[in-house]
Structure formats: structure tokens, C-alpha cells
C-alpha positions in Angstrom: -10.9 141.8 -4.4 -13.6 143.3 -6.6 -14.1 144.8 -10.0 -17.2 147.1 -10.9 -17.8 147.4 -14.6 -19.3 151.2 -15.3 -21.2 151.4 -18.7 -23.2 154.7 -18.3 -26.3 155.0 -20.3 -25.2 158.4 -21.6 -22.4 156.5 -23.4 -22.8 154.2 -26.7 -23.5 150.7 -25.7 -20.1 148.9 -25.2 -19.6 145.6 -27.3 -16.8 143.2 -25.9 -15.5 146.1 -23.6 -16.6 148.2 -20.4 -16.3 151.8 -20.6 -14.9 151.9 -16.9 -13.6 149.4 -14.4 -13.3 150.5 -10.6 -10.8 147.9 -8.7 -10.4 147.2 -5.2 -7.9 144.6 -4.0 -4.7 143.6 -2.4 -2.3 143.4 -5.4 -2.0 144.8 -9.1 -0.8 142.4 -11.7 0.9 144.3 -14.9 1.0 142.1 -17.9 3.5 142.6 -20.5 2.6 142.6 -24.0 2.0 139.0 -25.4 1.9 138.1 -29.2 1.2 134.6 -30.7 4.9 133.3 -29.8 5.3 129.9 -28.8 7.6 128.7 -26.1 10.6 128.5 -28.7 9.8 131.9 -29.5 8.4 131.6 -32.7 5.3 133.4 -34.0 2.4 130.9 -35.1 -0.8 131.5 -37.0 -1.0 133.0 -40.3 -4.3 134.8 -39.6 -5.5 137.3 -37.3 -7.7 135.5 -35.1 -5.4 132.3 -34.7 -2.5 134.9 -33.7 -5.2 136.6 -31.4 -6.2 133.4 -29.8 -2.7 132.3 -29.1 -2.0 135.9 -27.9 -4.9 136.0 -25.6 -3.9 132.5 -24.3 -0.2 133.7 -23.5 -2.0 136.8 -21.6 -4.2 134.6 -19.4 -1.1 131.8 -18.8 0.9 135.0 -17.4 -2.1 136.2 -15.3 -2.6 132.7 -14.1 1.0 132.2 -13.1 0.7 135.5 -11.0 -2.5 134.2 -9.3 -5.2 135.9 -11.0 -7.8 134.6 -13.6 -9.7 136.3 -16.6 -12.5 138.0 -14.4 -9.5 140.1 -12.5 -8.5 141.8 -15.6 -9.3 145.6 -15.5 -7.6 146.9 -18.3 -6.3 145.4 -21.7 -4.8 147.2 -24.7 -5.0 145.5 -28.2 -2.2 146.5 -30.7 -3.0 145.4 -34.1 -1.0 146.2 -37.6 -4.3 146.0 -39.9 -7.3 147.9 -38.1 -9.5 147.1 -41.0 -8.8 143.4 -40.7 -9.3 143.6 -37.0 -12.9 145.1 -37.6 -13.5 142.3 -40.3 -13.1 139.7 -37.8 -14.3 141.7 -34.7 -17.5 139.0 -34.3 -14.7 136.0 -34.6 -12.5 137.8 -32.0 -15.2 138.4 -29.6 -16.1 134.6 -29.7 -12.5 133.6 -29.1 -12.4 136.1 -26.2 -15.7 134.7 -24.3 -14.4 131.2 -25.1 -10.9 131.9 -23.1 -12.0 134.8 -21.0 -15.6 134.9 -20.3 -17.8 138.0 -20.3 -16.6 139.9 -17.8 -15.1 142.6 -20.1 -12.2 145.0 -18.9 -11.7 148.4 -20.2 -10.3 147.8 -23.6 -8.8 149.5 -26.5 -7.8 148.6 -29.7 -4.7 150.7 -31.2 -3.4 150.7 -34.8 0.2 150.4 -35.1 2.6 150.1 -38.2 4.4 146.8 -36.8 5.3 145.1 -33.8 8.7 143.8 -32.4 8.3 140.5 -34.2 7.5 141.5 -38.0 5.3 138.3 -38.5 3.2 139.3 -35.6 -0.3 141.0 -36.3 -1.7 141.6 -32.8 -0.3 142.2 -29.3 -2.0 142.3 -26.1 -1.2 143.8 -22.6 -2.9 144.7 -19.7 -3.5 144.9 -15.9 -5.4 143.0 -13.2 -6.3 143.5 -9.8 -5.8 140.2 -7.6 -7.4 139.8 -4.5 
């Protein structure tokens, strides 16, 4: 399995994501949206960074149980209920990402949404990985 990240010089330099990712491997893992739910199904964390950390950890737990690792992530979509708040915390969220998932960034998008399934949730992450 291999992922190759493409960041053309003609595009704005990416910060915390890759512009494109090509993947070869034997298995695709589709990851359901994860919020900051604990194992009892309760939203944890009051702030966006707290919820982002738990949601990312939940996504990575699902990935590990499917036989993958953070470096296998090809695509992640972040759904945020407050884009301005997300931008204010972007540096802190980047530090959380690097601590939990490393510096092999997948192709990513951040999408503003009115609300998520659980009303207290501020952020949700989903994606897919290519596992060898």
C-alpha cells in the first residue's frame, strides 16, 4: 500500500492538508462520521478544541480497529458548526492533529453546517483510508 501526496507549486501552499492524494492498496476503509461521543453516547468537551480532539481520536480508533493507521488516511472531511470559531482555533487544532495523527496529511475539506446530529456537537470528522 502506498499513498502519494500531491501539492502542485501552481496552487497555494497547503497548511494542514494535501491538495490531492493518490492511493494504491488492497483495501479501502470508509470511516463513519465521528463526533466527541464517549462510550456511553454522550457528547464530551465544551470547546471546539476539546471536541475536535475526541472526535479525531474516535476516528483513529475506528481506523485502527479496521487495520489502519493515521498514515493510511487518504481523505478526511471536517464538519463544523461555527467556521469562524474553527478558524480562530486552527493553530491549536493543527497541534492536536499532529499529536494524534502525525504530519502525513490527507486530502481535507472543512464544511460549515447548521448543526450536527447531536445538538451539543460542534465538530464531526469522517473519511476514508487505503490499507495495504
